[in-house]
N, C-alpha and C positions, 0 to 999 in steps of 0.2 A: 131266029125266025120271028117274023112279025105276027102280031095278033091278027089273025084272019077274021076273027069275029067282028061283025059290025055292031057298033054301039048305037043303037037306035035311041030315040028320045024316051020311049016307054021304058027301055032297059035302064037308062040312066035315072029316070024318075023312081023306078021301083028300087034301085040300089040305094038312092038317097033316102027313100022312105024306110028301107030296112036299116040303114045306118042310124037314122033318127030313132027308130024304135029300139034298136040295140042300146043307144046312148041313154034313152029314157029308162029302159029296163035296168041298166047298170046304175043309173042315178038313184032309182027307187030302191034297189038292193042296198046301195051304200047308205041311203037315208035310213032304212030300217035297221041296219047294223049300227049306225051312229046314234040312233034315237036314245038308248039308255045313257050313253056318254053325254049327249047333249042335255038330257034331263038332269044328270048329275051336275054338269057345269052350271045349268040354270039354277039349281037348288043352292049350289055354292055361292053363286052371285047374289042370290036373294039373302042368304045368311050374311054375306059380307055387307050388303046394304043395310040389313037390320042392325048389325053390329055398329056400322058407321052412324046410323041414326041414333042408336043408344048412346054412343060416345058423344055425339053432338048435344043430345038432351042433357047428359050429365055435365058436359062442359058449360052449357047455358045455365043450368041450375047452379053450378059452382060460381059462375060469374055473377049471377043474380044474388047469391048469398054474400059474396064479397062486396058487391055494390051496396047491399043493405047494411052490411057491417060497417063499411066505410061511411055511409050516410049517417048511421047511428053515432059513430065516433065523432064525426064532424059536428053533429047536432049537440053532442055532449060537450065537446070542446067549445062550441059557440055559447052554450048555456053557461059553462064555467067562466068563459071570458066576460060574458055579460054580468054574471054574478060578481066577479072580481071588480069589474068597472063600477058596478052599483055600490059595492062595499067601499071602494076607493072614494067614490063621490060622497058617500055618507060620512066617511072618515074626514074628508076635507071640509065638508059642511060642519061637522061637529067641531073640528079644530077652529074653523072660522068663527063659529058661534061662541066657543069658549074664549077666543081672543077678544071678540067684541064685548063679551060679558066682562072680561077683565078690564078692558079699556073703560067701559061704563062704570064699573066699580071704582077704578082709579079716579075717574073724573068726579064721581060722587064723593069719594073720600077727599079729594082736593077741594071741592066745593064746600063740603062740610067743614074742613079746616079753615077755608077762607071765611065762611060765614061765622065760625067761632071766633076767628081773629077780629072780624068786623064787630061782632057783638061785644067782645072784650074791650075793644077800642071805644065803642059807644058807651059802654058801662063806665070806663075810666073817665070819659069826657063829661058824662052826664050826671 
């Protein structure tokens, strides 16, 4: 049998309003039931974010310490290399001065010998 009732505009509007009110009421009921669960999830997310931030801070601190250690080692190695280069240059300079001093002493000894021979020759001639 057919629906003999006439659906007027007012009937349809009131049915739609009742359906909307029912949906809103069920939504609000579900929201109040889910509120503690949502708060727990939000607290869990906040704790995860705090843990992530703490790990990032620790990682950054560790990287900074490594960088400082690396820079310190590099500076120490640079200072050691400069010290070695300076010591090497001083050693070369000392060796060069020693060699020059020996050459000058040898030349002075040869000159002294030559002068002595010259003086002996002049003494024999004169």
